[in-house]
Wavefront OBJ file of the C-alpha trace (Angstrom):
o trace
v 61.916 91.067 121.573
v 59.514 93.570 120.035
v 57.270 92.809 117.100
v 58.831 93.196 113.664
v 57.951 96.327 111.755
v 54.785 95.988 109.682
v 55.905 98.525 107.087
v 57.518 96.992 104.029
v 61.009 98.257 103.253
v 61.214 100.687 100.358
v 62.297 98.990 97.160
v 65.495 100.378 95.703
v 65.216 101.802 92.229
v 67.770 101.559 89.465
v 68.455 105.269 90.056
v 69.257 104.518 93.735
v 71.759 101.861 92.706
v 73.312 104.107 90.071
v 73.669 106.892 92.645
v 75.497 104.570 95.071
v 77.608 103.219 92.196
v 78.537 106.776 91.233
v 79.591 107.526 94.828
v 81.734 104.367 94.788
v 83.154 105.342 91.378
v 81.723 102.219 89.760
v 80.261 101.847 86.273
v 78.048 98.764 86.644
v 76.614 96.765 83.777
v 72.817 96.297 83.605
v 73.287 92.782 85.068
v 75.346 94.188 87.957
v 72.706 96.866 88.615
v 70.132 94.098 89.092
v 72.534 92.179 91.331
v 73.481 95.254 93.402
v 69.825 96.253 93.734
v 69.041 92.882 95.348
v 72.168 92.931 97.538
v 71.663 96.503 98.758
v 67.985 95.772 99.387
v 68.953 92.791 101.568
v 71.428 94.905 103.525
v 68.893 97.659 104.141
v 66.236 95.109 105.159
v 68.697 93.650 107.679
v 69.456 97.104 109.090
v 65.698 97.689 109.430
v 65.419 94.355 111.237
v 68.175 95.375 113.667
v 66.118 98.458 114.487
v 63.300 96.245 115.793
v 65.412 94.557 118.485
v 64.348 95.056 122.082
v 67.478 96.312 123.819
v 65.784 97.273 127.080
v 68.057 95.172 129.323
v 71.217 95.583 127.254
v 73.742 97.971 128.716
v 75.365 100.158 126.092
v 79.094 99.896 125.526
v 81.196 102.963 124.950
v 83.669 100.870 122.974
v 83.767 97.267 121.744
v 87.113 96.930 123.512
v 85.285 96.818 126.830
v 83.869 93.456 125.818
v 87.286 91.976 125.031
v 89.805 93.752 127.254
v 90.086 94.269 130.969
v 90.346 98.044 130.948
v 90.985 98.088 134.707
v 94.267 96.192 134.218
v 97.368 98.329 133.745
v 98.294 98.843 130.118
v 101.745 99.339 128.651
v 102.864 102.938 128.741
v 102.426 104.819 125.497
v 105.790 106.493 125.442
v 108.048 107.337 122.518
v 110.986 105.046 121.953
v 114.016 105.439 119.724
v 113.481 104.241 116.146
v 115.028 101.019 114.935
v 118.365 101.368 113.176
v 118.139 101.690 109.391
v 119.941 98.360 108.891
v 117.435 96.539 111.130
v 114.504 97.971 109.159
v 116.053 96.939 105.857
v 116.676 93.432 107.239
v 112.902 93.059 107.792
v 112.023 94.167 104.256
v 111.090 91.483 101.710
v 113.372 93.159 99.120
v 115.685 96.151 98.939
v 117.086 98.235 96.106
v 120.423 100.031 95.920
v 121.190 98.955 99.514
v 119.108 101.806 100.966
v 115.537 101.562 99.683
v 112.635 99.175 100.061
v 111.521 97.497 96.846
v 107.726 97.413 96.567
v 105.502 96.023 93.827
v 104.385 98.426 91.138
v 100.732 99.381 91.552
v 100.305 101.997 88.834
v 100.485 101.189 85.157
v 100.906 97.542 84.282
v 102.022 96.392 87.690
v 99.299 93.750 87.731
v 96.873 95.672 89.912
v 93.187 94.928 89.397
l 1 2 3 4 5 6 7 8 9 10 11 12 13 14 15 16 17 18 19 20 21 22 23 24 25 26 27 28 29 30 31 32 33 34 35 36 37 38 39 40 41 42 43 44 45 46 47 48 49 50 51 52 53 54 55 56 57 58 59 60 61 62 63 64 65 66 67 68 69 70 71 72 73 74 75 76 77 78 79 80 81 82 83 84 85 86 87 88 89 90 91 92 93 94 95 96 97 98 99 100 101 102 103 104 105 106 107 108 109 110 111 112 113 114
């Protein structure tokens, strides 16, 4: 493994955190800004650390699936099939409404969403 980088990671400013919060459509409190600044700094330091790894003898993968699947083995054909009958789909639903529609929880308004 190569030597760790001797340059110290750049410290995130409050403006950096507020910019990221704006992109994520967040409105953090001053306490959260301090918390996010530390958390984001740790993440960036870890990414910098990953950049110091010696990968000389590591063969690159084109996809993570290669590590978990035998791509040489035959796979199931990806061919269109007829859809399930409407009654079978409704039978799998947790709740139905008016005998034809799926009932889903309300997510807009006061449906209990966070």
